[in-house]
N, C-alpha and C positions, 0 to 999 in steps of 0.2 A: 533148306539149302545152306551149306556152310559158306561163310564169307570168304572171298578170295584172299590169299596171303598178300602181305605187303608187296612182295616181289611181283606177284601177278597183277596187282593194281598198278604198279609202276609200268609193267609191260603194256597193260591196257592204255595207260596214259600216253605212253610213247606211240602206240598205234594210233591213238586219236590225234596226236600232234602230226604224225605222218599224213593221216587222212585229211585233216582239216587245213594244214598249213604247207605240206610238202616236205620232201627229203631235206632240202637245204635248211629248213627250220627245225630239224631234229637236233636239238642241243640238250644237254643235261639240264640247263636252266629252264628251258621250255617244258621238259617232262616233269621236273619238280613242280613247277607252277601249275601244270595241268593236273597233277596228282594231288596238289594241295599239301605238299611236304617240303621240308627244308632241303637245300642242296646236300646237307650232311646226311639226311635220311636216305637220299637217293644214292649218294656216294658209298654208303654202307653196303648196298646191294650191287651197285654198278659204278666202279671207280672211274670208268672211262666211257666215252660214247661207243668205242669199239666193243667193250664188254656188254653194253646194253643192246647193241645191234646183234652181237653173237647170241645173246639170250633170246632175242626175238626170232632169229633164224632157227634156233634150237626148238623153240615152242612150236613154230610152224612145221618143221620137219618131224617132230615128235608126234604131233597130231596126225600127219600123214602116215607115219609108221604105224600108229594105232589102227588106222583104217586098213592097213595092209596085213596086220597081224593074224586076222582070222581067215587065212587062205587055206584051201584044202591041199591035198597031196597029189592030185591028178595033173598030168601035163598041161601047162598053160594056166593053171589056177592063179599063180602069182600075177601073171600078165593080165588076166581078167580083173583081178582085184585092183591092179594099177590103173586100168582103164576106168573102173567103177569109182575109184577114189579121185580121179583127176577130172573126168568129164561126166556131168550129171546125165542121168537117163533122159530126162526131159530138157528141152531148150529153155534156158533161163539167161537173163543178162548177167554178166559177171559183176553184179553189184552186191552179192552176199558179203557180209562182213569179212569172212575169211579170204574171199577173192580180193576185196579191196585192200585188206592188210597185205596180202601177197604182192600186189602191184606196188604199193608204197614201200614195202620192205625191199623189193628188188631195186627200186629207185635209190633207197638208202645205201644198199651195198654197192651200187654203181658209183655213188659219191665217194665211198671208201672201199675200193676193190679188194682189200684184205678181208673184208666181210664175206666175200664169196667163198673163201677156203672151206668153211664148214658145209656150205651148200654143195660145193664140189664133192666133198667127202661123202655126203648122203647120196647124191646122184650116182657116184661110183659104186656105193654099196647096193643101191637098187639095181643098177645095171648088172653087177655081179650076180645078184639073185635072179634076175631075168634070164641070164645066160645059163642058169642051172635050173630052169623051170620045166625041163623035160621036153622041150621043143627045140627046133633048130635055132641056135643063138642068132644067126643072121636074120631069121624071120622075127624073132622076139625083139631084136634091136630095131629092125625097120618099123615094126608096129609101135614100139615105145617112142621112137622119134616122131612118128606121126601123132601120137597122143600128146607128146610134149609140145609139138608145133601147134596143135589145136588148142592146148591150154594157153599158150602164149597169145594166140589170135584172140581167144575169148577175153583174156585179161586186158589186152591192149586195144581191143575193139577194132581189129584189123580185118574186116571182111568176113565176119563170122557167118556160117550158114544159117538160113532161116530154120524155123522149127521142124518143118517136114524133112529138110535135108539133114539137119542135126540128127534126127532119129534114124534116118537111112544110113548115114555115115557111121554112127555108133554101132548100128547092127552089122554093117559091113566089117568093122574092125573086130567085133565079137566073132563073126563068121571066119574071118581070117585067122584068128587065134584058134578056133575049132579045127580049121583045115591044117594048120601047122601042128596041132596036137595029135592029129590022126596019122601024120607022116613020120 
């Protein structure tokens, strides 16, 4: 397995700072210390905290885009892929590293709202793709908003459904996509 690039190692260090110390502790100094590099080494890749956060958002959204890339051409396929990439088939606590990084990264962009701009752009692109998924755009949007709300509930621990209800709800959303695709 190839070693991660210096840039990737710095992004991993930034994620670790977010996870272990919180959004307020995300400073270039803390990331350099966590990565075991000089501030100059960090500045070479990320001259500002905003550049670092933007790269973290980009890495997160690029991974999501990769999960959506293998969609079919049938009506509703992109929306099904969106559901599959967002909500796991089986109930799990939102403690997977990617989920924990997403929570921490959201906290970081809330500290610096300008960091939300690239995330807004990606969500706009996903929404545009959903409205062109061969099903009623209102149905696609309603289902996407339900998925996004569920994602937020999972990540923030806000009354997430138990395992049985998780599976039933996910099945309900897949059936709703199927119904929308047939009309």
